[in-house]
C-alpha positions in Angstrom: -10.5 30.2 -5.5 -14.2 29.5 -5.2 -14.3 27.9 -8.6 -11.4 25.6 -7.6 -13.3 24.6 -4.4 -16.4 23.9 -6.4 -14.4 21.8 -8.8 -13.0 19.7 -6.0 -16.4 19.3 -4.3 -18.1 18.2 -7.5 -15.4 16.0 -8.9 -16.1 12.3 -9.0 -19.2 10.4 -8.0 -17.7 7.4 -6.2 -17.2 6.7 -2.5 -13.9 8.7 -2.4 -13.4 12.2 -3.6 -10.1 11.4 -5.5 -9.4 15.0 -6.6 -9.4 16.0 -2.9 -7.2 13.0 -2.1 -4.8 14.0 -4.8 -4.6 17.7 -3.8 -4.2 16.9 0.0 -1.6 14.1 -0.8 0.5 16.3 -3.0 0.5 19.2 -0.6 1.3 17.0 2.4 4.0 15.1 0.5 5.8 18.2 -0.6 5.7 19.9 2.8 8.3 22.6 3.4 11.2 20.6 1.8 12.5 20.8 -1.7 10.6 18.6 -4.2 12.5 19.4 -7.4 12.1 17.5 -10.7 14.7 14.7 -11.2 17.2 15.0 -14.0 17.7 12.9 -17.0 20.9 11.7 -15.5 18.9 10.5 -12.5 16.6 8.5 -14.7 19.5 7.0 -16.8 21.3 5.9 -13.6 18.2 4.0 -12.3 17.6 2.6 -15.8 21.0 1.0 -15.9 20.9 -0.4 -12.4 17.4 -1.8 -13.0 18.6 -3.6 -16.1 21.5 -5.2 -14.1 19.1 -6.2 -11.3 16.6 -7.6 -13.7 19.2 -10.0 -15.2 20.5 -11.0 -11.8 17.0 -11.7 -10.3 15.8 -13.6 -13.4 19.0 -15.7 -13.3 18.5 -16.6 -9.6 14.8 -17.2 -9.6 13.9 -18.4 -13.1 10.9 -16.0 -13.0 10.0 -14.0 -16.1 10.5 -10.2 -15.9 7.1 -8.4 -15.4 5.9 -5.4 -17.3 7.0 -3.0 -14.5 10.7 -3.3 -15.2 10.4 -2.2 -18.8 9.5 1.4 -17.6 11.8 3.3 -15.2 10.7 6.7 -14.0 12.6 9.1 -11.7 9.9 11.3 -10.0 9.3 13.9 -7.4 7.1 13.3 -4.3 4.0 14.9 -5.9 4.3 12.6 -9.0 4.5 9.5 -6.7 1.2 10.6 -5.1 -0.4 11.2 -8.5 0.6 7.7 -9.7 -0.7 6.0 -6.5 -4.0 7.9 -6.5 -4.6 6.0 -9.8 -2.8 2.8 -8.9 -4.3 2.2 -5.4 -8.0 2.9 -6.1 -8.8 -0.8 -6.0 -7.2 -0.9 -2.5 -9.2 1.9 -0.9 -12.5 2.0 -2.7 -14.1 -1.3 -1.4 -13.9 -0.2 2.3 -14.9 3.4 1.4 -18.0 2.1 -0.5 -18.9 -0.1 2.5 -18.7 2.8 4.9 -20.6 5.1 2.6 -23.5 2.7 2.3 -23.6 2.1 6.1 -23.5 5.8 7.0 -26.3 6.6 4.4 -28.4 3.7 5.8 -27.9 5.0 9.4 -28.9 8.5 8.1 -32.2 7.3 6.8 -33.4 6.8 10.3 -32.6 10.4 11.4 -35.3 13.1 10.8 -34.1 16.2 9.0 -33.3 19.1 11.3 -35.4 22.3 11.0 -32.3 24.2 9.7 -31.7 21.7 7.0 -33.7 21.2 3.8 -32.6 17.6 3.5 -32.2 14.6 5.7 -29.0 13.1 7.2 -29.0 10.4 4.5 -28.4 13.1 1.8 -25.8 14.9 3.9 -23.9 11.7 4.5 -24.0 10.8 0.9 -22.2 14.2 0.2 -19.9 14.2 3.2 -18.5 10.7 3.2 -16.6 11.0 -0.1 -15.0 14.2 1.2 -14.1 12.5 4.6 -12.6 9.5 2.8 -10.8 11.6 0.2 -9.2 13.6 3.1 -8.2 10.4 4.8 -6.7 8.8 1.7 -4.9 12.0 0.9 -3.3 12.1 4.3 -2.2 8.5 4.0 -0.6 9.0 0.6 0.9 12.4 1.5 2.4 11.0 4.7 3.9 8.0 2.9 5.0 10.2 0.1 7.2 12.3 2.4 9.6 9.4 2.8 8.9 6.7 0.3 11.8 5.7 -2.0 10.1 3.7 -4.7 6.9 2.2 -6.0 7.1 -1.0 -3.9 8.2 0.3 -0.6 4.5 -0.3 0.1 4.5 -4.1 -0.7 1.2 -3.9 -2.5 0.4 -4.7 -6.2 -0.7 -1.7 -8.3 -3.9 -2.1 -10.4 -2.7 -0.1 -13.4 0.2 1.9 -15.0 3.0 -0.7 -14.5 6.3 1.2 -13.9 9.1 1.4 -11.4 9.0 4.8 -9.7 12.0 6.2 -7.9 11.4 9.2 -5.7 14.7 11.0 -6.2 14.2 13.9 -3.6 13.7 11.3 -0.8 16.5 9.1 -2.0 18.9 12.0 -2.1 17.8 13.1 1.4 18.4 9.7 2.8 21.8 9.4 1.2 22.8 12.6 3.0 21.1 11.8 6.4 22.6 8.3 6.7 25.9 9.0 4.9 25.3 6.3 2.3 27.4 5.9 -0.9 25.0 7.4 -3.5 25.9 5.0 -6.4 25.6 1.9 -4.4 22.5 3.1 -2.4 20.6 3.8 -5.6 21.6 0.4 -6.9 20.2 -1.1 -3.7 16.9 0.8 -4.2 16.8 -0.4 -7.8 17.3 -4.0 -6.7 14.6 -3.6 -4.0 12.1 -2.3 -6.6 13.0 -4.9 -9.2 12.8 -7.8 -6.8 9.3 -6.8 -5.6 8.2 -6.2 -9.2 9.1 -9.8 -10.1 6.6 -11.1 -7.6 4.0 -8.4 -7.1 4.0 -7.5 -10.8 2.6 -10.9 -11.8 -0.8 -10.4 -13.3 -2.4 -13.1 -11.2 -0.9 -11.5 -8.0 -2.8 -8.3 -8.6 -6.1 -10.1 -9.2 -5.6 -12.4 -6.2 -4.7 -9.6 -3.8 -7.5 -7.2 -4.8 -9.9 -10.1 -4.9 -9.1 -10.9 -1.2 -9.6 -7.2 -0.3 -13.0 -7.1 -2.0 -14.0 -10.4 -0.4 -12.8 -9.3 3.0 -14.7 -6.0 2.9 -17.9 -7.4 1.4 -18.3 -9.8 4.3 -17.9 -7.2 7.0 -20.9 -6.5 9.2 -21.0 -2.9 10.5 -22.7 -2.0 13.7 -25.4 0.3 12.3 -26.9 0.9 15.8 -23.6 2.3 17.0 -23.4 4.5 13.9 -26.9 5.8 14.5 -26.0 6.6 18.1 -23.2 8.8 16.9 -25.5 10.6 14.5 -28.6 11.0 16.7 -29.6 14.6 17.5 -26.9 16.2 15.4 -27.3 19.8 14.2 -27.0 19.3 10.5 -26.2 22.9 9.9 -22.8 22.4 11.7 -20.5 20.3 9.5 -17.7 20.4 12.1 -19.9 18.7 14.7 -20.9 16.1 12.1 -17.3 15.3 11.3 -16.5 15.0 15.0 -19.4 12.6 15.5 -18.3 10.4 12.7 -14.7 10.5 13.8 -12.1 8.5 11.9 -14.1 6.6 9.2 -11.7 3.7 9.5 -12.6 3.1 13.2 -16.1 2.0 12.0 -14.5 -1.0 10.4 -12.4 -1.9 13.3 -14.5 -4.5 15.1 -16.5 -5.9 12.1 -14.6 -9.1 11.4 -16.4 -12.4 11.7 -14.8 -15.8 11.6 -14.9 -16.1 7.8 -13.3 -12.6 7.5 -10.5 -13.6 10.0 -9.7 -16.5 7.7 -9.5 -14.1 4.7 -7.4 -11.8 6.7 -5.0 -14.6 7.5 -4.7 -15.3 3.8 -4.0 -11.6 3.1 -1.4 -11.5 5.8 0.2 -14.7 4.5 0.4 -13.2 1.0 2.2 -10.1 2.3 4.5 -12.0 4.6 5.5 -14.3 1.8 6.0 -11.4 -0.6 8.3 -9.5 1.9 10.1 -12.6 3.0 10.8 -13.7 -0.6 11.9 -10.3 -1.7 14.3 -10.0 1.3 15.7 -13.5 0.5 16.3 -12.6 -3.2 17.9 -9.3 -2.3 20.3 -11.0 0.1 21.4 -13.5 -2.5 21.8 -11.0 -5.3 22.8 -7.8 -3.4 25.9 -9.3 -1.8 27.2 -10.2 -5.2 26.4 -6.8 -6.8 27.2 -4.3 -4.0 30.3 -4.2 -1.8 28.4 -1.9 0.6 25.2 -4.1 0.6 25.3 -5.1 4.3 25.9 -1.6 5.5 23.0 -0.2 3.4 20.7 -3.1 4.3 21.3 -2.6 8.0 20.5 1.1 7.7 17.3 0.3 5.9 16.3 -2.2 8.5 16.8 0.4 11.2 14.8 2.9 9.2 11.9 0.4 8.9 11.9 -0.3 12.6 11.7 3.5 13.3 8.5 4.0 11.2 6.0 6.3 12.8 2.3 5.6 13.5 1.5 7.8 10.5 3.5 5.6 8.2 1.4 2.6 9.3 -1.9 4.3 8.2 -2.2 2.2 5.1 -2.2 -1.0 7.1 -4.6 0.5 9.5 -7.0 1.5 6.7 -7.0 -2.1 5.7 -7.4 -3.4 9.2 -4.2 -5.4 8.7 -1.7 -5.5 11.5 1.5 -6.4 9.7 4.0 -7.1 12.4 7.7 -7.4 11.8 7.7 -11.0 13.0 5.3 -11.9 10.2 7.8 -10.6 7.7 10.6 -12.5 9.5 8.4 -15.6 9.2 8.3 -15.2 5.4 12.1 -14.9 5.3 12.7 -17.9 7.5 10.3 -19.9 5.2 12.3 -19.0 2.1 15.6 -19.9 3.8 14.3 -23.3 4.9 12.8 -24.2 1.5 16.1 -23.4 -0.2 18.0 -25.4 2.4 15.8 -28.4 1.7 15.6 -28.0 -2.1 16.8 -25.1 -4.3 16.0 -21.6 -5.6 13.8 -22.9 -8.5 11.6 -24.8 -6.1 11.1 -21.8 -3.9 10.2 -19.7 -6.9 7.2 -22.0 -7.5 5.3 -20.0 -4.9 4.8 -17.3 -7.6 3.4 -19.6 -10.2 -0.2 -18.9 -9.3 -2.4 -18.1 -6.3 -2.8 -21.7 -5.3 1.0 -22.1 -5.0 1.3 -19.4 -2.3 2.1 -20.7 1.2 -0.6 -20.4 3.8 0.1 -19.1 7.3 0.5 -22.7 8.7 2.8 -23.5 5.7 4.9 -20.5 6.4 5.4 -21.8 9.9 6.2 -25.3 8.7 7.7 -25.2 5.2 7.6 -29.0 4.8 3.8 -28.8 4.6 4.2 -26.5 1.6 6.8 -28.7 -0.1 4.6 -31.7 0.4 1.7 -29.9 -1.3 3.6 -28.1 -4.0 7.0 -29.5 -5.0 
């Protein structure tokens, strides 16, 4: 046991202890519920529905299929956490690195306590990756308890393109909501395929994570406030240190200047456009493919509205308040553009980063058409 603890503590040298995040996430995702390995029959079923969805989405939009849809994996909750520990590093690490540097800088001003052979700077350098690893692990584990697929979090992945279907959660939802299994799994496959067509574009990954890095790089943290939290701490008491730091994400909460607010608006516009477009395409394709589409879609909308605070932790870690009305704005934009033009014109928004609508253009689609079409 002590060797395992030592391995976790010494693993990695970055701002997040990813081994700790992985272990916490897997343990939390599994919980007390069955997390059995999916069968080959599960995988084949999703494979066939993804192929049908791929053809239908490509026919409607004219977009080229991305790499994700070529690999279909039926996984357990723990495997979803494993994959996203790798695929979401670029999402979490910029903020973690910013926090780590700020805490270390604040620690330089604190004198070492008599009980401690080193200063607070060294202690913070060792503690912050553990705190961030625990935080990220809780986020991924909490989401992993209910997530159905790879793109239920509407965020591009930075590596290992594949469509993941979390079969234990899907089967549980089928039972709890009395949904027809074959059609519900086809709905999930359509959801994942539709999101992959937009978020799986190589430029979309680069654009999204570039905005994240730029947003975090420009944040100005209140070092004096951090120093006040750390002043006079007994460095021999790690629990008191953890309590003083509190939630590391809170330290980023009030650090947005005017330029960062503009970047945040671009990030929100990206995600609103992505969710709005995916919902639009699913409505067009799903009603033709699935007799029970409306029933399943309504159940999933109710499920989204009932999300807990814990399930919003990813948004909170980014400092992004993604309200339902922003997603509805993206959907209304898509409907209006198609009403004025056609599906092929709407799909131009996924040509490159410059073609994406801004927040004012989402509110007034004619502005986007005047610039783009």
